[in-house]
TIMARFI-168791 format. One line per 8 residues: their letters; for each residue x, y, z of C-alpha. Coordinates in nm, 3 decimals, padded with zeros to 5 digits. Layout:
A) X/Y/Z  ... $
// end
This chain:
MQYSTLFK) 00.004/00.016/00.034  00.137/00.351/-00.100  00.128/00.589/00.200  00.104/00.946/00.114  00.407/01.231/00.126  00.223/01.398/00.375  00.234/01.181/00.646  00.625/01.266/00.638 $
IGTDGLSS) 00.565/01.632/00.657  00.722/01.774/00.911  00.457/02.055/00.976  00.661/02.174/01.276  00.888/02.360/01.037  00.605/02.542/00.853  00.562/02.899/01.011  00.442/03.097/00.740 $
EAEVETRL) 00.150/03.107/00.472  00.466/03.130/00.192  00.583/02.822/00.306  00.258/02.642/00.295  00.231/02.728/-00.039  00.549/02.615/-00.153  00.661/02.309/00.081  00.289/02.212/00.177 $
LPKLFSDL) 00.039/02.237/-00.083  00.219/02.127/-00.428  00.302/01.813/-00.228  -00.081/01.748/-00.136  -00.183/01.858/-00.488  00.054/01.556/-00.631  -00.069/01.305/-00.377  -00.456/01.409/-00.488 $
GHIDKHVI) -00.352/01.325/-00.853  -00.319/01.658/-00.965  -00.088/01.723/-01.267  00.114/02.031/-01.277  -00.010/02.212/-01.542  -00.354/02.206/-01.357  -00.209/02.394/-01.085  -00.221/02.728/-01.104 $
PKKRVSSL) -00.033/02.947/-00.849  -00.115/03.279/-00.749  00.123/03.453/-01.018  -00.080/03.338/-01.292  -00.420/03.410/-01.208  -00.575/03.732/-01.287  -00.711/03.927/-00.989  -01.072/03.891/-00.933 $
TTYSGSKK) -01.271/04.216/-00.903  -01.524/04.247/-00.662  -01.764/04.477/-00.503  -01.929/04.493/-00.159  -02.162/04.840/-00.235  -01.989/05.086/-00.409  -01.621/04.971/-00.289  -01.419/04.800/-00.464 $
QKIEVDFL) -01.161/04.552/-00.430  -00.958/04.354/-00.583  -00.847/03.970/-00.427  -00.596/03.727/-00.513  -00.662/03.304/-00.485  -00.337/03.111/-00.397  -00.416/02.824/-00.639  -00.624/02.763/-00.882 $
LQNSAGKA) -00.661/02.392/-00.950  -00.802/02.288/-01.289  -01.006/01.946/-01.493  -00.829/01.788/-01.755  -01.015/02.051/-01.977  -00.864/02.317/-01.804  -01.194/02.450/-01.625  -01.150/02.619/-01.282 $
RVIVEAKD) -01.273/02.359/-01.033  -01.138/02.447/-00.697  -00.989/02.755/-00.515  -00.733/02.696/-00.258  -00.647/02.940/-00.024  -00.337/02.906/00.189  -00.252/03.063/00.505  -00.007/03.079/00.756 $
PKKNIEDA) -00.011/02.799/01.020  -00.093/03.002/01.329  -00.375/03.163/01.172  -00.745/02.985/01.246  -00.872/02.788/00.933  -01.202/02.838/01.029  -01.154/03.199/00.991  -01.039/03.169/00.696 $
FGQAASYA) -01.305/02.967/00.579  -01.556/03.259/00.461  -01.266/03.467/00.282  -01.212/03.131/00.043  -01.591/03.080/00.028  -01.650/03.466/-00.074  -01.367/03.430/-00.343  -01.553/03.119/-00.504 $
LRSCKKLT) -01.948/03.266/-00.508  -01.773/03.564/-00.658  -01.587/03.410/-00.921  -01.849/03.180/-00.980  -02.057/03.247/-01.314  -02.322/03.005/-01.223  -02.456/02.842/-00.871  -02.661/02.502/-00.854 $
NAKQA) -02.809/02.267/-00.620  -02.837/02.027/-00.831  -03.208/02.102/-00.854  -03.202/02.409/-00.957  -03.022/02.589/-01.230 $
// end
């Protein structure tokens, strides 16, 4: 049985969001079967322009995972290991909702 390389990562050495992005997530994406050309880092993802009332804001996602057809399927938001991941959930969800062109619950289009 082959085990994930993630079990071999010493997370004690991860002390910043940048280390999570460069040392942890690439291994995770690989273990999950995502090939490099479908893992798009923030340097190659256009900023999203969002509006909250009249306030305009540009946001950047950390990674975009695409399917084999090149369509965006997953937005990944990395966080510093010292930050509470639940606090970041709203941020990632808002990115996803703002970038979706269509939402469905499988019963309603």
